[in-house]
MDTraj code that builds the backbone (N, CA, C; nanometers):
import mdtraj as md
import numpy as np

residues = "MET SER ARG ALA LYS TYR ALA PHE ARG ARG SER LEU GLU PHE LEU SER SER GLY ASN LEU HIS LEU LYS ASP SER VAL LYS ALA ILE SER PHE SER TYR ASP THR ARG CYS ASP SER SER SER GLY VAL ARG ARG PHE LEU ALA GLU GLN LEU PRO PRO ILE GLN TYR LYS ASN PRO ASN VAL GLN PHE MET MET ASN ARG ASN ALA VAL SER SER PRO ILE ILE LYS VAL TYR PHE GLY ASP GLY LYS GLN VAL ASN LEU ASP VAL GLU GLY LYS ALA ALA PRO ARG ILE LEU ARG GLU LEU SER SER ILE ALA ALA LYS LEU ASP ALA GLN VAL ARG ARG ALA GLU LYS ALA ALA GLU CYS ASN MET ALA ASN PHE GLY ASP ALA ARG GLN GLY ARG ARG CYS ILE CYS GLU VAL PRO GLY GLN VAL PRO CYS PRO SER VAL VAL PRO ILE LEU ASN VAL GLN HIS ALA TRP HIS GLN LYS LYS ASP GLU ALA LYS".split()
xyz = np.array([
    [-9.6485, -4.3628, -9.9713],
    [-9.6298, -4.3317, -9.8301],
    [-9.5514, -4.4285, -9.8281],
    [-9.4453, -4.4333, -9.7210],
    [-9.3497, -4.4873, -9.6583],
    [-9.4226, -4.6035, -9.5895],
    [-9.3593, -4.7325, -9.5644],
    [-9.3914, -4.7897, -9.4561],
    [-9.3198, -4.7868, -9.3122],
    [-9.1995, -4.7258, -9.2967],
    [-9.1944, -4.6753, -9.1284],
    [-9.2512, -4.6541, -9.0627],
    [-9.2897, -4.6684, -8.9604],
    [-9.3657, -4.6988, -8.8508],
    [-9.3754, -4.5268, -8.8240],
    [-9.2965, -4.4245, -8.8430],
    [-9.3462, -4.2886, -8.8158],
    [-9.2932, -4.2262, -8.9404],
    [-9.3408, -4.2992, -9.0241],
    [-9.2808, -4.1827, -9.1577],
    [-9.3605, -4.0404, -9.1480],
    [-9.4608, -3.9895, -9.0905],
    [-9.4969, -3.8987, -9.1231],
    [-9.4842, -3.8146, -9.0349],
    [-9.3527, -3.8267, -8.9147],
    [-9.2815, -3.6894, -8.8454],
    [-9.1896, -3.6543, -8.9281],
    [-9.1722, -3.7299, -9.0325],
    [-9.0481, -3.6559, -9.1266],
    [-9.1206, -3.6028, -9.2538],
    [-9.2522, -3.5798, -9.2667],
    [-9.2782, -3.5428, -9.4023],
    [-9.2587, -3.3467, -9.3587],
    [-9.2833, -3.2887, -9.4847],
    [-9.2899, -3.1173, -9.4482],
    [-9.3646, -3.0861, -9.3965],
    [-9.4961, -3.1624, -9.4073],
    [-9.6354, -3.0739, -9.3931],
    [-9.6674, -3.0702, -9.2255],
    [-9.6131, -3.2090, -9.1503],
    [-9.6036, -3.2108, -9.0126],
    [-9.4995, -3.1408, -8.9563],
    [-9.3979, -3.1050, -9.0029],
    [-9.2367, -3.0653, -8.9429],
    [-9.2770, -2.9225, -8.9971],
    [-9.3240, -2.8683, -9.0827],
    [-9.3799, -2.7367, -9.0813],
    [-9.5278, -2.6864, -9.0056],
    [-9.6203, -2.7569, -8.9313],
    [-9.7146, -2.7618, -8.8369],
    [-9.6620, -2.6966, -8.7109],
    [-9.5679, -2.7012, -8.6834],
    [-9.5043, -2.6290, -8.5392],
    [-9.4894, -2.5267, -8.5448],
    [-9.5721, -2.4393, -8.4375],
    [-9.5477, -2.2996, -8.3974],
    [-9.5187, -2.2008, -8.3237],
    [-9.3790, -2.2587, -8.2683],
    [-9.3152, -2.2378, -8.1362],
    [-9.1465, -2.2192, -8.2155],
    [-9.1563, -2.0937, -8.2134],
    [-8.9973, -2.0070, -8.2523],
    [-8.9818, -1.9691, -8.1555],
    [-8.8235, -2.0202, -8.1147],
    [-8.7337, -2.0427, -7.9709],
    [-8.7030, -1.8570, -8.0275],
    [-8.6550, -1.7878, -7.9337],
    [-8.5836, -1.6526, -7.9002],
    [-8.4203, -1.7032, -7.9517],
    [-8.3447, -1.5747, -7.9887],
    [-8.2318, -1.6365, -8.0708],
    [-8.1813, -1.6304, -7.9754],
    [-8.1614, -1.5786, -7.8647],
    [-8.0649, -1.6046, -7.7184],
    [-8.0643, -1.7630, -7.6948],
    [-8.1459, -1.8137, -7.7302],
    [-8.1688, -1.9909, -7.7234],
    [-8.0374, -2.0479, -7.7612],
    [-7.9996, -2.1264, -7.6941],
    [-7.8464, -2.1883, -7.7762],
    [-7.9073, -2.3841, -7.7454],
    [-7.9405, -2.4230, -7.6394],
    [-7.9730, -2.5142, -7.6369],
    [-8.1093, -2.5874, -7.5201],
    [-8.1376, -2.6999, -7.5500],
    [-8.2582, -2.7583, -7.4502],
    [-8.1909, -2.8976, -7.4357],
    [-8.1710, -2.9005, -7.3008],
    [-8.1731, -3.0519, -7.2758],
    [-8.3068, -3.1218, -7.1906],
    [-8.3572, -3.2158, -7.2389],
    [-8.4082, -3.2925, -7.2075],
    [-8.4163, -3.4260, -7.1528],
    [-8.4489, -3.4425, -6.9588],
    [-8.3583, -3.5407, -6.8872],
    [-8.4789, -3.6218, -6.8259],
    [-8.5404, -3.7584, -6.8622],
    [-8.6258, -3.8169, -6.8489],
    [-8.6120, -3.9648, -6.8160],
    [-8.6633, -4.0549, -6.7512],
    [-8.6603, -4.2055, -6.7472],
    [-8.7552, -4.2648, -6.8310],
    [-8.7148, -4.3392, -6.9242],
    [-8.8023, -4.3951, -7.0342],
    [-8.9182, -4.5253, -6.9187],
    [-8.8538, -4.5693, -6.7910],
    [-8.9401, -4.6624, -6.7367],
    [-9.0535, -4.5828, -6.6024],
    [-9.0577, -4.5036, -6.6089],
    [-9.1238, -4.3907, -6.5238],
    [-9.2635, -4.3579, -6.5396],
    [-9.3834, -4.3956, -6.4891],
    [-9.5013, -4.2993, -6.5439],
    [-9.4912, -4.1335, -6.5374],
    [-9.3961, -4.0789, -6.4163],
    [-9.4045, -3.9396, -6.4326],
    [-9.3441, -3.8911, -6.5258],
    [-9.2704, -3.9443, -6.6283],
    [-9.1949, -3.9314, -6.7278],
    [-9.2877, -3.9119, -6.8636],
    [-9.3941, -3.9709, -6.8978],
    [-9.4420, -4.0317, -7.0163],
    [-9.5513, -3.8846, -7.0741],
    [-9.5371, -3.7605, -6.9944],
    [-9.5551, -3.6299, -7.0926],
    [-9.4666, -3.5818, -7.1487],
    [-9.3441, -3.5816, -7.1117],
    [-9.2150, -3.5658, -7.1777],
    [-9.1768, -3.6525, -7.2743],
    [-9.2200, -3.7880, -7.3010],
    [-9.1922, -3.8980, -7.3940],
    [-9.2780, -3.8381, -7.5060],
    [-9.4151, -3.8490, -7.4319],
    [-9.5300, -3.7754, -7.5657],
    [-9.4938, -3.6767, -7.6111],
    [-9.4063, -3.5785, -7.5246],
    [-9.3625, -3.4318, -7.6229],
    [-9.2762, -3.4381, -7.7137],
    [-9.2001, -3.5122, -7.6612],
    [-9.0555, -3.5293, -7.7885],
    [-9.1130, -3.6037, -7.9449],
    [-9.1996, -3.7118, -7.8935],
    [-9.2204, -3.7905, -8.0418],
    [-9.3425, -3.6543, -8.0998],
    [-9.4175, -3.6073, -8.0301],
    [-9.5147, -3.5503, -8.1096],
    [-9.4518, -3.4154, -8.0756],
    [-9.4078, -3.3179, -8.0072],
    [-9.3891, -3.1754, -8.0635],
    [-9.2351, -3.1200, -8.1060],
    [-9.1553, -3.2169, -8.0629],
    [-9.0164, -3.1904, -8.0775],
    [-9.0011, -3.1751, -8.2356],
    [-8.9972, -3.2728, -8.2915],
    [-9.0042, -3.2514, -8.4348],
    [-9.0007, -3.1530, -8.4875],
    [-9.1415, -3.0491, -8.5342],
    [-9.1287, -2.9542, -8.5530],
    [-9.0356, -2.8178, -8.5083],
    [-9.0309, -2.8676, -8.3627],
    [-8.9772, -2.7403, -8.3166],
    [-8.8239, -2.7839, -8.3169],
    [-8.7475, -2.8624, -8.3890],
    [-8.6131, -2.8668, -8.4356],
    [-8.6415, -2.8352, -8.5378],
    [-8.7582, -2.8173, -8.6455],
    [-8.7335, -2.7866, -8.7992],
    [-8.7376, -2.6624, -8.7974],
    [-8.8365, -2.5945, -8.7164],
    [-8.8284, -2.4443, -8.7155],
    [-8.7214, -2.3805, -8.6403],
    [-8.6539, -2.4290, -8.5552],
    [-8.5465, -2.3824, -8.4781],
    [-8.4016, -2.4675, -8.5194],
    [-8.3603, -2.4582, -8.6141],
    [-8.2408, -2.5256, -8.6700],
    [-8.1125, -2.4840, -8.6059],
    [-8.0717, -2.3698, -8.5272],
    [-7.9838, -2.3376, -8.4761],
    [-7.9716, -2.3596, -8.3450],
    [-8.0856, -2.4252, -8.2505],
    [-8.0903, -2.4442, -8.1445],
    [-8.0284, -2.6119, -8.1127],
    [-7.9371, -2.6444, -8.0325],
    [-7.9142, -2.7843, -8.0111],
    [-7.9621, -2.8641, -7.8819],
    [-8.0118, -2.9491, -7.9862],
    [-8.1375, -3.0229, -7.8175],
    [-8.0613, -3.1883, -7.8331],
    [-8.0970, -3.1649, -7.6895],
    [-8.0115, -3.2936, -7.6113],
    [-8.0913, -3.3825, -7.5437],
    [-8.1363, -3.4839, -7.5392],
    [-8.1850, -3.6039, -7.4369],
    [-8.0905, -3.6794, -7.3679],
    [-8.1663, -3.7174, -7.2262],
    [-8.0680, -3.7875, -7.1815],
    [-8.1534, -3.8706, -7.0760],
    [-8.1471, -3.9910, -7.1219],
    [-8.2652, -4.1100, -7.1246],
    [-8.2050, -4.1592, -6.9847],
    [-8.2713, -4.2235, -6.9076],
    [-8.2432, -4.2891, -6.7838],
    [-8.1306, -4.2393, -6.6673],
    [-8.1263, -4.0721, -6.6995],
    [-8.0233, -4.0022, -6.6143],
    [-8.0570, -3.9274, -6.4651],
    [-8.1920, -3.9311, -6.4939],
    [-8.2343, -3.8638, -6.3877],
    [-8.3787, -3.9580, -6.3245],
    [-8.4173, -3.9314, -6.2229],
    [-8.5237, -4.0205, -6.1250],
    [-8.6432, -3.9068, -6.1433],
    [-8.6393, -3.7976, -6.1620],
    [-8.7486, -3.6865, -6.1774],
    [-8.7427, -3.6186, -6.3335],
    [-8.8237, -3.6170, -6.4437],
    [-8.7688, -3.5413, -6.5377],
    [-8.7970, -3.3771, -6.5247],
    [-8.6694, -3.3340, -6.6122],
    [-8.6498, -3.1922, -6.6019],
    [-8.5870, -3.1443, -6.7623],
    [-8.6684, -3.0285, -6.7618],
    [-8.5826, -2.9751, -6.9379],
    [-8.5220, -2.8002, -6.8452],
    [-8.4044, -2.8471, -6.9480],
    [-8.3074, -2.7198, -6.8751],
    [-8.3064, -2.6604, -7.0151],
    [-8.3121, -2.5192, -7.0122],
    [-8.2885, -2.4460, -7.1264],
    [-8.1870, -2.3370, -7.1031],
    [-8.0944, -2.3769, -7.2295],
    [-7.9552, -2.3117, -7.2130],
    [-7.9575, -2.1860, -7.3015],
    [-7.9569, -2.0153, -7.2376],
    [-7.9090, -1.9117, -7.3034],
    [-7.8175, -1.8335, -7.3402],
    [-7.7616, -1.7995, -7.4019],
    [-7.6447, -1.7738, -7.4554],
    [-7.4942, -1.6715, -7.3864],
    [-7.5900, -1.5997, -7.2972],
    [-7.5592, -1.5393, -7.2584],
    [-7.5370, -1.6034, -7.0741],
    [-7.5279, -1.7442, -7.0598],
    [-7.4806, -1.8270, -6.9713],
    [-7.6105, -1.8690, -6.8754],
    [-7.7554, -1.7698, -6.8677],
    [-7.8311, -1.8180, -6.8401],
    [-7.8885, -1.9530, -6.8455],
    [-7.9645, -2.0262, -6.7437],
    [-8.0046, -2.1399, -6.7652],
    [-8.1269, -2.1197, -6.6437],
    [-8.2389, -2.2110, -6.7247],
    [-8.3778, -2.2187, -6.6511],
    [-8.3923, -2.3615, -6.6696],
    [-8.4034, -2.4013, -6.5858],
    [-8.4695, -2.5415, -6.5167],
    [-8.6685, -2.5769, -6.5556],
    [-8.7205, -2.6297, -6.5934],
    [-8.8640, -2.7102, -6.6117],
    [-8.8600, -2.7938, -6.5637],
    [-8.9425, -2.8138, -6.4243],
    [-8.9491, -2.9307, -6.3761],
    [-9.0844, -2.9588, -6.4564],
    [-9.1086, -3.0782, -6.4860],
    [-9.2280, -3.1206, -6.5803],
    [-9.2519, -3.2603, -6.5551],
    [-9.2156, -3.3160, -6.4353],
    [-9.2906, -3.4024, -6.3177],
    [-9.4356, -3.4325, -6.3775],
    [-9.4913, -3.5382, -6.4020],
    [-9.6283, -3.5301, -6.4292],
    [-9.7269, -3.5003, -6.4942],
    [-9.6426, -3.3758, -6.6050],
    [-9.7369, -3.2797, -6.6912],
    [-9.7453, -3.3348, -6.7973],
    [-9.8349, -3.3344, -6.9031],
    [-9.8763, -3.3624, -7.0184],
    [-9.8412, -3.2907, -7.0902],
    [-9.8374, -3.3100, -7.2075],
    [-9.7385, -3.2717, -7.3508],
    [-9.8268, -3.1363, -7.3864],
    [-9.8995, -3.1337, -7.3901],
    [-9.9474, -2.9657, -7.4228],
    [-9.9250, -2.8341, -7.3100],
    [-9.9388, -2.9206, -7.1972],
    [-9.8833, -2.8214, -7.1001],
    [-9.7160, -2.7916, -7.0886],
    [-9.6449, -2.8756, -7.1017],
    [-9.5190, -2.8557, -7.1121],
    [-9.4538, -2.7685, -7.2484],
    [-9.5169, -2.7639, -7.3445],
    [-9.5430, -2.6615, -7.4279],
    [-9.5607, -2.5573, -7.4198],
    [-9.6369, -2.5576, -7.3386],
    [-9.7176, -2.3522, -7.2652],
    [-9.6076, -2.3526, -7.2047],
    [-9.5379, -2.4393, -7.1225],
    [-9.4320, -2.3530, -7.0767],
    [-9.3211, -2.3113, -7.0956],
    [-9.2543, -2.4321, -7.1575],
    [-9.1383, -2.3962, -7.2717],
    [-9.1540, -2.2743, -7.3438],
    [-9.2564, -2.2406, -7.4350],
    [-9.3394, -2.1148, -7.4654],
    [-9.3133, -2.0407, -7.4259],
    [-9.3785, -2.0005, -7.2911],
    [-9.3645, -1.8939, -7.2096],
    [-9.1999, -1.8378, -7.1640],
    [-9.1560, -1.9668, -7.1517],
    [-8.9909, -1.8822, -7.1389],
    [-8.9191, -1.8321, -7.2252],
    [-8.9024, -1.9437, -7.3685],
    [-8.8106, -1.9077, -7.4485],
    [-8.8920, -1.8786, -7.5903],
    [-8.9820, -1.8547, -7.5842],
    [-9.0883, -1.8531, -7.7427],
    [-9.0353, -1.7010, -7.7744],
    [-9.0429, -1.6702, -7.9106],
    [-9.0407, -1.5115, -7.9530],
    [-9.2010, -1.4885, -7.9516],
    [-9.1855, -1.3597, -7.9538],
    [-9.3513, -1.2855, -7.9896],
    [-9.3956, -1.3007, -8.1022],
    [-9.5248, -1.3155, -8.1327],
    [-9.5762, -1.3093, -8.3003],
    [-9.5427, -1.1875, -8.3371],
    [-9.5021, -1.0930, -8.2758],
    [-9.4805, -0.9913, -8.3999],
    [-9.2801, -0.9820, -8.4370],
    [-9.2742, -1.0281, -8.3324],
    [-9.0999, -1.0793, -8.3715],
    [-9.0952, -1.2057, -8.5174],
    [-9.1928, -1.2887, -8.5066],
    [-9.1639, -1.3784, -8.5966],
    [-9.2300, -1.3291, -8.7276],
    [-9.3552, -1.2357, -8.6920],
    [-9.4153, -1.2175, -8.8090],
    [-9.3301, -1.1091, -8.9156],
    [-9.2640, -1.0166, -8.8104],
    [-9.1237, -0.9115, -8.8634],
    [-9.0314, -1.0311, -8.9031],
    [-9.0144, -1.1057, -8.8731],
    [-8.9357, -1.1785, -8.9373],
    [-8.9043, -1.2825, -9.1116],
    [-9.0758, -1.2925, -9.0877],
    [-9.1382, -1.3527, -9.2087],
    [-9.1144, -1.2759, -9.3042],
    [-9.1435, -1.1510, -9.2742],
    [-9.1823, -1.0428, -9.3670],
    [-9.0720, -1.0137, -9.4272],
    [-8.9516, -1.0279, -9.3551],
    [-8.7770, -0.9638, -9.4278],
    [-8.7439, -1.0662, -9.4721],
    [-8.8105, -1.2146, -9.5168],
    [-8.7625, -1.3347, -9.5884],
    [-8.8238, -1.3585, -9.7112],
    [-8.9492, -1.2593, -9.7237],
    [-9.0502, -1.2745, -9.8448],
    [-8.9727, -1.2863, -9.9983],
    [-9.0003, -1.3006, -10.0451],
    [-8.9050, -1.2989, -10.2322],
    [-8.8988, -1.1831, -10.2249],
    [-8.7876, -1.1184, -10.2967],
    [-8.7689, -0.9859, -10.2912],
    [-8.7195, -0.9828, -10.4405],
    [-8.7659, -0.9154, -10.5100],
    [-8.7325, -0.9409, -10.7037],
    [-8.5846, -0.9061, -10.7070],
    [-8.5290, -0.8216, -10.6516],
    [-8.4202, -0.8024, -10.6525],
    [-8.2852, -0.9283, -10.6317],
    [-8.3463, -0.9838, -10.5559],
    [-8.2677, -1.1379, -10.5514],
    [-8.2681, -1.2472, -10.6206],
    [-8.1802, -1.2716, -10.7128],
    [-8.1815, -1.4188, -10.7698],
    [-8.0439, -1.4970, -10.7501],
    [-8.0575, -1.6295, -10.7946],
    [-7.9457, -1.7209, -10.7507],
    [-7.9849, -1.8422, -10.6588],
    [-8.0588, -1.7837, -10.5942],
    [-8.1361, -1.8661, -10.4675],
    [-8.2235, -1.9048, -10.5579],
    [-8.2435, -2.0896, -10.5121],
    [-8.3496, -2.1226, -10.5826],
    [-8.5359, -2.1471, -10.5255],
    [-8.4491, -2.0936, -10.3795],
    [-8.6015, -2.1116, -10.3473],
    [-8.6528, -1.9287, -10.3153],
    [-8.5894, -1.8601, -10.3803],
    [-8.6439, -1.7448, -10.4268],
    [-8.7343, -1.7268, -10.5417],
    [-8.6570, -1.8529, -10.6058],
    [-8.7957, -1.8684, -10.7661],
    [-8.6669, -1.8522, -10.8859],
    [-8.5609, -1.7474, -10.8793],
    [-8.4946, -1.7541, -10.9663],
    [-8.3391, -1.8147, -10.9666],
    [-8.3443, -1.8590, -11.0207],
    [-8.1964, -1.9276, -11.0071],
    [-8.0984, -1.8339, -11.1289],
    [-8.1220, -1.7814, -11.1786],
    [-8.0620, -1.6970, -11.3078],
    [-8.0948, -1.5472, -11.3366],
    [-8.0017, -1.4585, -11.3823],
    [-8.1130, -1.3196, -11.3686],
    [-8.1281, -1.3274, -11.5148],
    [-8.1089, -1.4197, -11.6347],
    [-8.2058, -1.4263, -11.7115],
    [-8.3145, -1.4782, -11.7094],
    [-8.3524, -1.5192, -11.5698],
    [-8.5046, -1.5763, -11.5460],
    [-8.5953, -1.4194, -11.5656],
    [-8.5607, -1.3028, -11.4958],
    [-8.6178, -1.1996, -11.4695],
    [-8.6878, -1.1490, -11.6112],
    [-8.7882, -1.1201, -11.6219],
    [-8.8413, -1.0280, -11.7380],
    [-8.7130, -0.8926, -11.7812],
    [-8.6852, -0.9029, -11.9341],
    [-8.6723, -0.8009, -11.9514],
    [-8.5198, -0.8326, -11.9680],
    [-8.4612, -0.9159, -11.9162],
    [-8.2997, -0.9298, -11.9361],
    [-8.2133, -1.0415, -12.0294],
    [-8.1443, -1.0303, -12.0651],
    [-8.0570, -1.0840, -12.1959],
    [-8.0676, -1.2393, -12.1211],
    [-8.1817, -1.3336, -12.2169],
    [-8.1773, -1.4683, -12.2098],
    [-7.9823, -1.5702, -12.2003],
    [-7.9984, -1.6571, -12.0967],
    [-7.8858, -1.7012, -12.1480],
    [-7.8502, -1.7500, -12.2733],
    [-7.7058, -1.7984, -12.2713],
    [-7.6706, -1.8667, -12.4225],
    [-7.6770, -1.9767, -12.4048],
    [-7.6942, -2.0647, -12.2926],
    [-7.7155, -2.1995, -12.3063],
    [-7.8717, -2.2114, -12.3438],
    [-7.9287, -2.0829, -12.3181],
    [-8.0701, -2.1495, -12.3647],
    [-8.1030, -2.0924, -12.5091],
    [-8.0940, -1.9888, -12.5275],
    [-8.0918, -1.9085, -12.6419],
    [-7.9108, -1.8640, -12.7183],
    [-7.9228, -1.8856, -12.8746],
    [-7.8228, -1.8522, -12.8912],
    [-7.7636, -1.7221, -12.9063],
    [-7.6670, -1.6651, -12.8870],
    [-7.6216, -1.4899, -12.9146],
    [-7.6402, -1.4891, -13.0287],
    [-7.6913, -1.3714, -13.1141],
    [-7.6868, -1.3848, -13.2486],
    [-7.5130, -1.2629, -13.2557],
    [-7.4699, -1.3076, -13.3568],
    [-7.3190, -1.2783, -13.4142],
    [-7.3366, -1.1030, -13.4444],
    [-7.3256, -1.0114, -13.3506],
    [-7.3360, -0.8846, -13.3517],
    [-7.2280, -0.8021, -13.3574],
    [-7.1724, -0.7110, -13.4697],
    [-7.0792, -0.6755, -13.4931],
    [-7.0332, -0.5246, -13.3913],
    [-6.9584, -0.5465, -13.3119],
    [-6.9436, -0.4400, -13.1666],
    [-6.8190, -0.3224, -13.2555],
    [-6.8037, -0.2258, -13.2106],
    [-6.7075, -0.1524, -13.2461],
    [-6.6018, -0.1957, -13.2304],
    [-6.5523, -0.2818, -13.1482],
    [-6.3992, -0.2698, -13.1462],
    [-6.4086, -0.4343, -13.2289],
    [-6.4538, -0.4522, -13.2548],
    [-6.4783, -0.5881, -13.3899],
    [-6.4842, -0.5227, -13.4996],
    [-6.5229, -0.4249, -13.5225],
    [-6.5156, -0.3706, -13.6969],
    [-6.3481, -0.2828, -13.6906],
    [-6.3075, -0.2681, -13.6071],
    [-6.1372, -0.1818, -13.5809],
    [-6.0570, -0.2967, -13.6191],
    [-6.0951, -0.3857, -13.6027],
    [-5.9483, -0.5089, -13.6096],
    [-5.9870, -0.5591, -13.7254],
    [-6.1213, -0.5659, -13.7602],
    [-6.1454, -0.5505, -13.9710],
    [-6.0774, -0.4951, -14.0167],
    [-6.0794, -0.3577, -14.0104],
    [-6.0487, -0.2590, -14.0804],
    [-5.8890, -0.2395, -14.0772],
    [-5.8037, -0.3202, -13.9518],
    [-5.6678, -0.2904, -13.9788],
    [-5.5983, -0.4245, -14.0462],
    [-5.7163, -0.5408, -14.1006],
    [-5.6314, -0.6135, -14.1378],
    [-5.6310, -0.5985, -14.3426],
])
top = md.Topology()
chain = top.add_chain()
for i, resn in enumerate(residues, 1):
    res = top.add_residue(resn, chain, resSeq=i)
    for name in ("N", "CA", "C"):
        top.add_atom(name, md.element.get_by_symbol(name[0]), res)
traj = md.Trajectory(xyz[None], top)
């Protein structure tokens, strides 16, 4: 294990543990808080514990941090249609902030399951290492790659015509 102070936050197990999938219409989320104020302790804890898995699960969403810019902590959720929702999180704990954020910007469980089912391994897909097959030759019943198994010297019809002409 790495000697870094919070190396577990970069582990794949920790990043995959999050279950908050944001709606496709969410484009950005802004966190404004004060690092010296006690009313911002829930936001700071949320950012340390909950934000990395949320960022991992939602790579197309922009996350912005505004430290010491406001006296009262607030979270702003920006949607693609120009709509903006403000969450007042002053004095709230990290689990409550997660519940409020998920009630506003999270996908329904049925939508998440549908997306996961569509992303499952399809036997027709190859060329993507994440699907398990880098090449068509790895599919049973296909001709192996010449780099792995040498191709036999097969006399094709077009080769025989050239030889007869000589």
